[in-house]
C-alpha positions as a LaTeX table, in Angstrom:
\begin{tabular}{lrrr}
\hline
Residue & $x$ (\AA) & $y$ (\AA) & $z$ (\AA) \\
\hline
Met1 & 4.37 & $-20.48$ & 60.96 \\
Arg2 & 7.70 & $-19.12$ & 59.78 \\
Phe3 & 7.40 & $-21.18$ & 56.56 \\
Arg4 & 3.96 & $-19.67$ & 55.89 \\
Lys5 & 5.36 & $-16.17$ & 56.42 \\
Tyr6 & 8.17 & $-16.76$ & 53.92 \\
Arg7 & 5.68 & $-18.23$ & 51.48 \\
Ile8 & 3.46 & $-15.15$ & 51.67 \\
Leu9 & 6.47 & $-12.87$ & 51.18 \\
Leu10 & 7.56 & $-14.92$ & 48.18 \\
Leu11 & 4.07 & $-14.71$ & 46.63 \\
Leu12 & 3.97 & $-10.95$ & 47.20 \\
Glu13 & 7.36 & $-10.59$ & 45.56 \\
Leu14 & 6.25 & $-12.66$ & 42.55 \\
Leu15 & 3.07 & $-10.56$ & 42.25 \\
Leu16 & 5.15 & $-7.38$ & 42.30 \\
Ile17 & 7.39 & $-8.76$ & 39.55 \\
Val18 & 4.36 & $-9.63$ & 37.40 \\
Ile19 & 2.94 & $-6.10$ & 37.86 \\
Leu20 & 6.28 & $-4.50$ & 36.97 \\
Ile21 & 6.61 & $-6.67$ & 33.85 \\
Gly22 & 3.10 & $-5.68$ & 32.80 \\
Ile23 & 3.86 & $-1.98$ & 33.29 \\
Arg24 & 7.12 & $-2.34$ & 31.37 \\
Glu25 & 5.40 & $-4.13$ & 28.48 \\
Lys26 & 2.74 & $-1.41$ & 28.32 \\
Asp27 & 5.42 & 1.31 & 28.33 \\
Gln28 & 7.30 & $-0.47$ & 25.56 \\
Arg29 & 4.14 & $-0.65$ & 23.45 \\
Glu30 & 3.41 & 3.05 & 24.03 \\
Ala31 & 7.00 & 3.89 & 23.03 \\
Ala32 & 6.67 & 1.73 & 19.95 \\
Val33 & 3.58 & 3.68 & 18.89 \\
Ser34 & 5.58 & 6.89 & 18.73 \\
Asp35 & 8.29 & 5.02 & 16.78 \\
Ser36 & 5.78 & 3.98 & 14.09 \\
Ile37 & 3.92 & 7.24 & 13.56 \\
Glu38 & 5.24 & 10.72 & 14.22 \\
Ile39 & 2.57 & 13.28 & 14.95 \\
Gly40 & 3.21 & 16.97 & 14.42 \\
Thr41 & 1.23 & 20.05 & 15.43 \\
Val42 & 0.44 & 23.07 & 13.28 \\
Asn43 & $-1.25$ & 26.35 & 14.17 \\
Thr44 & $-4.42$ & 27.07 & 12.20 \\
Ala45 & $-7.13$ & 29.74 & 12.35 \\
Glu46 & $-9.17$ & 27.31 & 14.45 \\
Gly47 & $-6.26$ & 26.61 & 16.81 \\
Lys48 & $-3.63$ & 23.89 & 17.05 \\
Lys49 & $-4.15$ & 20.85 & 14.84 \\
Asp50 & $-2.38$ & 17.49 & 14.90 \\
Tyr51 & $-1.21$ & 15.94 & 11.64 \\
Ile52 & 0.75 & 12.88 & 10.58 \\
Lys53 & 4.33 & 13.91 & 9.98 \\
Trp54 & 5.89 & 10.50 & 9.30 \\
Val55 & 4.75 & 6.87 & 8.92 \\
Asp56 & 6.64 & 3.61 & 9.30 \\
Phe57 & 4.43 & 1.19 & 7.35 \\
Ser58 & 5.71 & $-2.16$ & 8.57 \\
Val59 & 2.55 & $-4.29$ & 8.36 \\
Pro60 & 3.71 & $-7.78$ & 7.30 \\
Cys61 & 2.24 & $-9.61$ & 4.33 \\
Glu62 & 0.64 & $-12.19$ & 6.63 \\
Ala63 & $-1.33$ & $-9.49$ & 8.51 \\
Leu64 & $-2.41$ & $-7.87$ & 5.25 \\
Glu65 & $-3.60$ & $-11.21$ & 3.89 \\
Tyr66 & $-5.55$ & $-12.06$ & 7.05 \\
Ala67 & $-7.24$ & $-8.65$ & 7.29 \\
Cys68 & $-8.07$ & $-8.66$ & 3.57 \\
Glu69 & $-9.60$ & $-12.16$ & 3.81 \\
Gln70 & $-11.72$ & $-11.14$ & 6.83 \\
Asp71 & $-13.00$ & $-8.06$ & 4.96 \\
Ile72 & $-14.00$ & $-10.17$ & 1.91 \\
Lys73 & $-15.49$ & $-12.91$ & 4.11 \\
Ala74 & $-17.59$ & $-10.37$ & 6.05 \\
His75 & $-18.85$ & $-8.83$ & 2.81 \\
Gly76 & $-19.95$ & $-12.27$ & 1.64 \\
Ala77 & $-21.78$ & $-12.75$ & 4.96 \\
Gly78 & $-23.76$ & $-9.56$ & 4.45 \\
Thr79 & $-21.90$ & $-7.26$ & 6.83 \\
Glu80 & $-18.84$ & $-5.03$ & 6.74 \\
Leu81 & $-15.47$ & $-5.54$ & 8.39 \\
Asp82 & $-13.09$ & $-2.86$ & 7.18 \\
Trp83 & $-9.60$ & $-4.34$ & 6.90 \\
Val84 & $-7.98$ & $-0.93$ & 7.51 \\
Ser85 & $-9.86$ & $-0.57$ & 10.80 \\
Leu86 & $-8.86$ & $-4.08$ & 11.88 \\
Leu87 & $-5.19$ & $-3.45$ & 11.12 \\
Ala88 & $-5.27$ & $-0.02$ & 12.81 \\
His89 & $-6.93$ & $-1.47$ & 15.93 \\
Thr90 & $-4.18$ & $-4.10$ & 16.24 \\
Ala91 & $-1.37$ & $-1.63$ & 15.53 \\
Ser92 & $-2.63$ & 0.89 & 18.10 \\
Lys93 & $-2.59$ & $-1.80$ & 20.81 \\
Trp94 & 0.79 & $-3.25$ & 19.85 \\
Gly95 & 2.76 & $-0.22$ & 18.72 \\
Gly96 & 2.64 & $-1.05$ & 15.04 \\
Lys97 & 4.13 & $-4.51$ & 15.68 \\
Phe98 & 2.44 & $-7.60$ & 14.27 \\
Glu99 & 4.17 & $-10.38$ & 16.14 \\
Lys100 & 2.46 & $-13.63$ & 17.23 \\
Lys101 & 0.63 & $-12.09$ & 20.22 \\
Ala102 & $-0.64$ & $-9.22$ & 18.10 \\
Met103 & $-1.76$ & $-11.56$ & 15.32 \\
Arg104 & $-3.67$ & $-13.74$ & 17.79 \\
Glu105 & $-5.38$ & $-10.68$ & 19.23 \\
Met106 & $-6.28$ & $-9.46$ & 15.75 \\
Glu107 & $-7.96$ & $-12.82$ & 15.11 \\
Lys108 & $-9.89$ & $-12.50$ & 18.37 \\
Thr109 & $-10.95$ & $-8.95$ & 17.48 \\
Ala110 & $-12.21$ & $-10.09$ & 14.07 \\
Glu111 & $-14.12$ & $-13.00$ & 15.62 \\
Ala112 & $-15.71$ & $-10.76$ & 18.26 \\
Ala113 & $-16.63$ & $-8.16$ & 15.65 \\
Met114 & $-18.38$ & $-10.76$ & 13.51 \\
Glu115 & $-20.20$ & $-12.19$ & 16.54 \\
His116 & $-21.57$ & $-8.73$ & 17.43 \\
Ala117 & $-22.54$ & $-7.81$ & 13.85 \\
Asp118 & $-26.32$ & $-7.70$ & 13.66 \\
Gly119 & $-28.48$ & $-5.98$ & 11.07 \\
Gly120 & $-27.41$ & $-2.37$ & 10.76 \\
Tyr121 & $-24.66$ & $-2.81$ & 13.36 \\
Thr122 & $-21.63$ & $-3.97$ & 11.40 \\
Ala123 & $-18.38$ & $-5.65$ & 12.42 \\
Thr124 & $-16.65$ & $-2.35$ & 11.57 \\
Asp125 & $-18.92$ & $-0.54$ & 14.06 \\
Phe126 & $-17.73$ & $-2.92$ & 16.78 \\
Ile127 & $-14.06$ & $-2.25$ & 15.95 \\
Glu128 & $-14.67$ & 1.51 & 15.82 \\
Glu129 & $-16.27$ & 1.49 & 19.27 \\
Ser130 & $-13.42$ & $-0.55$ & 20.69 \\
Gly131 & $-10.94$ & 1.81 & 18.99 \\
Lys132 & $-12.29$ & 4.80 & 20.94 \\
Glu133 & $-10.43$ & 3.49 & 23.98 \\
Leu134 & $-7.10$ & 3.44 & 22.09 \\
Lys135 & $-5.20$ & 6.72 & 22.01 \\
Tyr136 & $-3.47$ & 6.24 & 18.65 \\
Tyr137 & $-6.23$ & 4.39 & 16.81 \\
Pro138 & $-7.35$ & 7.45 & 14.74 \\
Tyr139 & $-3.79$ & 8.09 & 13.58 \\
Tyr140 & $-3.13$ & 4.48 & 12.59 \\
Lys141 & $-6.45$ & 4.36 & 10.77 \\
Glu142 & $-5.64$ & 7.53 & 8.84 \\
Ala143 & $-2.10$ & 6.34 & 8.04 \\
Tyr144 & $-3.07$ & 2.81 & 7.00 \\
Gly145 & $-6.06$ & 4.16 & 5.11 \\
Ala146 & $-3.76$ & 6.44 & 3.14 \\
Val147 & $-1.77$ & 3.38 & 2.05 \\
Leu148 & $-4.53$ & 0.81 & 1.50 \\
Ser149 & $-7.85$ & 2.55 & 0.84 \\
Gly150 & $-7.71$ & 2.12 & $-2.94$ \\
Met151 & $-6.81$ & $-1.56$ & $-2.94$ \\
Leu152 & $-10.03$ & $-3.32$ & $-1.95$ \\
Gly153 & $-13.58$ & $-2.81$ & $-3.14$ \\
Thr154 & $-16.31$ & $-3.59$ & $-5.66$ \\
Tyr155 & $-15.55$ & $-3.74$ & $-9.37$ \\
Glu156 & $-16.40$ & $-5.70$ & $-12.51$ \\
Ala157 & $-13.95$ & $-8.27$ & $-13.86$ \\
Gln158 & $-13.70$ & $-10.52$ & $-16.87$ \\
Thr159 & $-13.27$ & $-14.25$ & $-16.31$ \\
Glu160 & $-12.73$ & $-16.99$ & $-18.86$ \\
Asp161 & $-15.02$ & $-19.98$ & $-19.28$ \\
Glu162 & $-13.80$ & $-23.44$ & $-20.33$ \\
Asn163 & $-13.89$ & $-22.38$ & $-23.98$ \\
Gly164 & $-11.75$ & $-19.29$ & $-23.35$ \\
Ala165 & $-14.64$ & $-16.85$ & $-23.81$ \\
Ala166 & $-14.62$ & $-13.82$ & $-21.49$ \\
Ala167 & $-17.65$ & $-12.84$ & $-19.42$ \\
Trp168 & $-18.17$ & $-9.96$ & $-17.00$ \\
His169 & $-18.86$ & $-10.53$ & $-13.29$ \\
Arg170 & $-19.36$ & $-8.19$ & $-10.35$ \\
Val171 & $-16.62$ & $-8.78$ & $-7.77$ \\
Tyr172 & $-15.81$ & $-7.61$ & $-4.26$ \\
Gly173 & $-12.16$ & $-8.12$ & $-3.45$ \\
Leu174 & $-8.60$ & $-7.07$ & $-4.11$ \\
Lys175 & $-8.42$ & $-4.68$ & $-7.05$ \\
Ala176 & $-4.75$ & $-3.72$ & $-6.75$ \\
Tyr177 & $-2.07$ & $-5.62$ & $-8.69$ \\
Ser178 & 1.57 & $-6.54$ & $-8.43$ \\
Pro179 & 3.67 & $-4.12$ & $-10.51$ \\
Ile180 & 5.17 & $-7.13$ & $-12.35$ \\
Ala181 & 2.99 & $-8.92$ & $-14.93$ \\
Ala182 & 2.08 & $-12.60$ & $-14.45$ \\
Gly183 & 4.46 & $-15.08$ & $-16.06$ \\
Phe184 & 7.55 & $-12.90$ & $-15.67$ \\
Asp185 & 10.16 & $-13.89$ & $-13.09$ \\
Tyr186 & 11.71 & $-11.40$ & $-10.71$ \\
Ser187 & 13.67 & $-11.33$ & $-7.47$ \\
Asp188 & 13.55 & $-8.85$ & $-4.63$ \\
Tyr189 & 14.41 & $-8.23$ & $-0.99$ \\
Asp190 & 13.73 & $-5.47$ & 1.52 \\
Asp191 & 16.10 & $-2.72$ & 0.39 \\
Phe192 & 14.21 & 0.32 & 1.68 \\
Gly193 & 16.58 & 2.82 & 3.32 \\
Ala194 & 19.75 & 1.35 & 1.78 \\
Ala195 & 22.43 & 3.90 & 0.91 \\
Arg196 & 22.53 & 5.51 & $-2.54$ \\
Ser197 & 25.37 & 7.76 & $-3.67$ \\
Tyr198 & 24.61 & 9.02 & $-7.20$ \\
Gly199 & 24.36 & 12.81 & $-7.10$ \\
Tyr200 & 24.42 & 12.92 & $-3.32$ \\
Ser201 & 24.28 & 10.54 & $-0.37$ \\
Arg202 & 20.68 & 9.52 & 0.36 \\
Pro203 & 18.54 & 6.57 & 1.46 \\
His204 & 16.74 & 4.38 & $-1.06$ \\
Leu205 & 13.06 & 5.43 & $-0.85$ \\
Gly206 & 11.48 & 2.64 & $-2.83$ \\
His207 & 11.53 & $-1.06$ & $-3.63$ \\
Asp208 & 13.61 & $-2.70$ & $-6.37$ \\
Met209 & 12.34 & $-5.75$ & $-8.28$ \\
Met210 & 15.00 & $-7.33$ & $-10.50$ \\
Gly211 & 14.03 & $-8.97$ & $-13.78$ \\
Gln212 & 14.56 & $-8.92$ & $-17.55$ \\
Ile213 & 14.53 & $-6.03$ & $-19.99$ \\
Gly214 & 11.07 & $-5.54$ & $-21.44$ \\
Thr215 & 9.14 & $-7.14$ & $-18.57$ \\
Pro216 & 5.68 & $-5.49$ & $-18.64$ \\
Ile217 & 5.13 & $-3.09$ & $-15.73$ \\
Ile218 & 1.61 & $-2.95$ & $-14.32$ \\
Ala219 & $-0.36$ & $-0.14$ & $-12.67$ \\
Val220 & $-0.78$ & $-1.14$ & $-9.02$ \\
Glu221 & $-3.84$ & 1.05 & $-8.54$ \\
Ser222 & $-6.15$ & 3.04 & $-10.79$ \\
Gly223 & $-5.28$ & 6.72 & $-11.10$ \\
Tyr224 & $-4.02$ & 9.32 & $-13.53$ \\
Val225 & $-0.56$ & 9.97 & $-14.93$ \\
Glu226 & 0.91 & 12.94 & $-13.13$ \\
Ala227 & 4.49 & 12.66 & $-14.42$ \\
Leu228 & 5.99 & 11.06 & $-17.51$ \\
Gly229 & 9.47 & 11.50 & $-18.95$ \\
Trp230 & 13.13 & 11.59 & $-18.00$ \\
Asn231 & 14.60 & 12.12 & $-14.56$ \\
Gln232 & 18.35 & 11.86 & $-14.06$ \\
Tyr233 & 17.88 & 9.62 & $-11.02$ \\
Gly234 & 14.97 & 7.44 & $-12.17$ \\
Gly235 & 15.67 & 7.49 & $-15.90$ \\
Trp236 & 12.47 & 7.01 & $-17.88$ \\
Arg237 & 9.80 & 7.04 & $-15.20$ \\
Ile238 & 6.06 & 7.28 & $-14.64$ \\
Gly239 & 4.30 & 8.94 & $-11.69$ \\
Ile240 & 0.66 & 7.94 & $-11.15$ \\
Arg241 & $-1.59$ & 9.67 & $-8.62$ \\
Ser242 & $-4.54$ & 7.95 & $-6.98$ \\
Phe243 & $-7.90$ & 9.62 & $-7.56$ \\
Asp244 & $-8.21$ & 10.57 & $-3.88$ \\
Lys245 & $-4.73$ & 12.16 & $-4.29$ \\
Lys246 & $-3.36$ & 10.46 & $-1.16$ \\
Arg247 & $-0.95$ & 8.14 & $-3.00$ \\
Tyr248 & 1.73 & 8.82 & $-5.60$ \\
Tyr249 & 3.09 & 5.70 & $-7.33$ \\
Tyr250 & 6.55 & 6.05 & $-8.84$ \\
Tyr251 & 7.82 & 3.55 & $-11.47$ \\
Ala252 & 11.42 & 4.13 & $-12.56$ \\
His253 & 14.38 & 2.87 & $-14.68$ \\
Leu254 & 12.11 & 1.88 & $-17.57$ \\
Arg255 & 13.32 & 0.43 & $-20.88$ \\
Gln256 & 15.64 & 2.38 & $-23.17$ \\
Asn257 & 14.08 & 3.62 & $-26.46$ \\
Tyr258 & 10.61 & 2.22 & $-25.68$ \\
Pro259 & 9.84 & 2.83 & $-21.99$ \\
Tyr260 & 6.05 & 3.34 & $-22.01$ \\
Gln261 & 2.84 & 2.00 & $-23.47$ \\
Ser262 & 2.35 & 4.07 & $-26.64$ \\
Asp263 & $-1.00$ & 5.62 & $-25.66$ \\
Leu264 & 0.24 & 6.90 & $-22.29$ \\
Lys265 & 0.67 & 10.62 & $-21.64$ \\
Glu266 & 0.39 & 13.05 & $-18.75$ \\
Gly267 & $-3.25$ & 13.20 & $-17.68$ \\
Ser268 & $-4.06$ & 9.70 & $-18.96$ \\
Val269 & $-6.43$ & 7.71 & $-16.78$ \\
Val270 & $-5.09$ & 4.23 & $-16.03$ \\
Thr271 & $-6.89$ & 1.24 & $-14.54$ \\
Ala272 & $-5.32$ & $-1.11$ & $-12.01$ \\
Gly273 & $-3.77$ & $-4.09$ & $-13.78$ \\
Gln274 & $-3.13$ & $-2.16$ & $-17.00$ \\
Val275 & 0.29 & $-2.35$ & $-18.73$ \\
Ile276 & 1.94 & 1.05 & $-18.39$ \\
Gly277 & 5.59 & 0.46 & $-19.29$ \\
Tyr278 & 8.55 & $-1.91$ & $-19.53$ \\
Met279 & 11.44 & $-2.81$ & $-17.25$ \\
Gly280 & 14.89 & $-1.49$ & $-18.08$ \\
His281 & 17.94 & 0.08 & $-16.44$ \\
Thr282 & 17.90 & 3.72 & $-17.52$ \\
Gly283 & 18.92 & 6.58 & $-15.23$ \\
Tyr284 & 21.81 & 8.11 & $-13.30$ \\
Ser285 & 22.45 & 10.51 & $-16.17$ \\
Thr286 & 21.59 & 14.09 & $-17.05$ \\
Ala287 & 21.44 & 12.99 & $-20.70$ \\
Glu288 & 18.22 & 11.27 & $-21.73$ \\
Asn289 & 17.79 & 7.63 & $-22.75$ \\
Val290 & 20.99 & 6.36 & $-21.13$ \\
Asn291 & 21.49 & 2.96 & $-19.45$ \\
Asn292 & 23.65 & 3.89 & $-16.48$ \\
Ile293 & 22.06 & 1.51 & $-13.98$ \\
Glu294 & 24.03 & $-1.72$ & $-13.70$ \\
Thr295 & 21.15 & $-4.07$ & $-12.82$ \\
Val296 & 17.94 & $-4.38$ & $-14.82$ \\
His297 & 15.09 & $-3.72$ & $-12.40$ \\
Leu298 & 11.93 & $-1.81$ & $-11.62$ \\
His299 & 12.12 & 0.73 & $-8.83$ \\
Trp300 & 8.64 & 1.37 & $-7.51$ \\
Gly301 & 7.87 & 3.74 & $-4.69$ \\
Leu302 & 4.79 & 4.90 & $-2.85$ \\
Glu303 & 4.55 & 8.40 & $-1.41$ \\
Leu304 & 1.79 & 9.30 & 1.02 \\
Ile305 & 0.34 & 12.79 & 0.73 \\
Phe306 & $-1.70$ & 14.06 & 3.69 \\
Asp307 & $-1.24$ & 17.66 & 2.59 \\
Glu308 & $-0.37$ & 18.92 & $-0.90$ \\
Ala309 & 2.53 & 20.91 & 0.56 \\
Gln310 & 4.25 & 17.59 & 1.31 \\
Lys311 & 4.29 & 16.44 & $-2.33$ \\
Asp312 & 7.64 & 17.92 & $-3.42$ \\
Ser313 & 9.32 & 19.00 & $-0.22$ \\
Asp314 & 11.70 & 17.94 & 2.53 \\
Ser315 & 8.64 & 16.49 & 4.31 \\
Glu316 & 7.88 & 13.76 & 1.74 \\
Ile317 & 6.62 & 10.49 & 3.24 \\
Trp318 & 7.82 & 7.44 & 1.30 \\
Ile319 & 6.99 & 4.02 & 2.71 \\
Asp320 & 8.64 & 0.61 & 2.55 \\
Cys321 & 6.83 & $-1.34$ & $-0.22$ \\
Tyr322 & 8.43 & $-4.75$ & 0.35 \\
Gln323 & 5.55 & $-6.27$ & 2.33 \\
Leu324 & 3.05 & $-4.74$ & $-0.09$ \\
Ser325 & 4.94 & $-6.36$ & $-2.97$ \\
Arg326 & 4.73 & $-9.73$ & $-1.20$ \\
Phe327 & 1.02 & $-9.22$ & $-0.59$ \\
Leu328 & 0.27 & $-8.17$ & $-4.18$ \\
Arg329 & 2.15 & $-11.13$ & $-5.63$ \\
Arg330 & $-1.12$ & $-13.06$ & $-5.22$ \\
His331 & $-2.76$ & $-10.75$ & $-7.78$ \\
Arg332 & $-0.79$ & $-10.42$ & $-10.99$ \\
Ser333 & $-2.16$ & $-9.22$ & $-14.31$ \\
Arg334 & $-2.04$ & $-11.70$ & $-17.20$ \\
Val335 & $-0.69$ & $-10.18$ & $-20.40$ \\
Val336 & $-0.27$ & $-11.10$ & $-24.05$ \\
Lys337 & 2.13 & $-9.80$ & $-26.71$ \\
Val338 & 0.65 & $-7.41$ & $-29.26$ \\
Asp339 & 1.65 & $-8.76$ & $-32.67$ \\
Gly340 & 3.95 & $-6.56$ & $-34.72$ \\
Thr341 & 4.78 & $-4.23$ & $-31.81$ \\
Lys342 & 7.06 & $-4.00$ & $-28.77$ \\
Glu343 & 4.03 & $-3.86$ & $-26.50$ \\
Trp344 & 2.03 & $-6.18$ & $-24.27$ \\
Glu345 & $-1.58$ & $-5.79$ & $-23.13$ \\
Arg346 & $-3.68$ & $-7.36$ & $-20.38$ \\
Val347 & $-5.70$ & $-10.46$ & $-21.20$ \\
Leu348 & $-8.70$ & $-9.89$ & $-18.91$ \\
Gln349 & $-10.12$ & $-6.43$ & $-18.31$ \\
Ile350 & $-11.65$ & $-4.91$ & $-15.20$ \\
Arg351 & $-14.00$ & $-1.97$ & $-14.76$ \\
Asp352 & $-13.00$ & $-0.04$ & $-11.67$ \\
Pro353 & $-15.69$ & 2.49 & $-10.70$ \\
Ala354 & $-12.97$ & 4.88 & $-9.52$ \\
Ala355 & $-11.40$ & 4.89 & $-12.99$ \\
Glu356 & $-14.68$ & 4.80 & $-14.90$ \\
Ala357 & $-15.74$ & 8.02 & $-13.19$ \\
His358 & $-12.62$ & 9.80 & $-14.50$ \\
Ile359 & $-12.35$ & 8.47 & $-18.06$ \\
Pro360 & $-12.79$ & 11.56 & $-20.24$ \\
Asp361 & $-15.41$ & 11.90 & $-22.94$ \\
Pro362 & $-13.73$ & 11.33 & $-26.36$ \\
Ser363 & $-15.37$ & 14.53 & $-27.61$ \\
Asp364 & $-13.64$ & 16.55 & $-24.90$ \\
Asp365 & $-10.70$ & 18.54 & $-26.23$ \\
Gln366 & $-8.97$ & 18.62 & $-22.82$ \\
Leu367 & $-8.05$ & 14.93 & $-22.78$ \\
Thr368 & $-4.77$ & 15.53 & $-20.97$ \\
Lys369 & $-6.24$ & 17.49 & $-18.10$ \\
Pro370 & $-5.88$ & 15.59 & $-14.78$ \\
Pro371 & $-9.09$ & 15.08 & $-12.81$ \\
Glu372 & $-9.98$ & 17.76 & $-10.28$ \\
\hline
\end{tabular}
């Protein structure tokens, strides 16, 4: 009798421990959510409004690859499974962490979504309904959408047949490219936030990819050239804005004397995969065209813009691009040297509907005007 009593007490104690561990794990996940996305509040004419003040984009390459593959697979099966929604659903349950447990749950969510997809009810609809129960799901979806929404979709691409002839095909898939052209070696590591001292002490708000002078630099996403010229920190640099204006791509330290593709100017429309410039080590000088950077490399950065007031302010949101660089390594633009010049050009073209809609009419005199 006494043994049974002790056994019951022991079981109750173990049950209490399990409950406490569960509560602690839930609290840790909730705390992690606030560590990944900072939400601010602003007063408007309609009342108080929440907005995303800061984003820690730490989605690993493996999660990006899985979500992207599920999106493409679902499209091929005749339904829709939005990879941004899948990633946001997982992040909102696991505080922006994509460890083994979170990855397994993301797989289960994708499988369940596909099982429930039927006719007009898509796999995305299933994820959206499930996301209504998650407090931070809308914020993760907005944040991840701001980063990724221009990278996957329908476009036309050239492919080569066995004789080397190019033919056009309609494609649904990844339409963003690595910023380094295919066939050119580079090295990199996660250096986001590292200390920089030129001019003033500050964190490194981008990703460095080390290579050789003249390596062709590729447009990651289609957009228009918003900035072109010299900056004492970035040297010769290019700033390209996505057409939805949510992303600003910054490519810096370009080649001395010949930094850009010759036809590039402010307002130019560029297509993902297009050669835009060449790797160098210019910068850290108030005088133009100076090589003051010790290591030849491309610095590329990605700024998120939820409100235009954030663009050039103390509230800028720059994200860590290391995992994106790993992810985009699978999609590199093939290039060929242009005879008699210092330039390279892509081998196979694509037609991105987003870019096609903004290519100006040659008869228009305002060719340098950015799209509205």
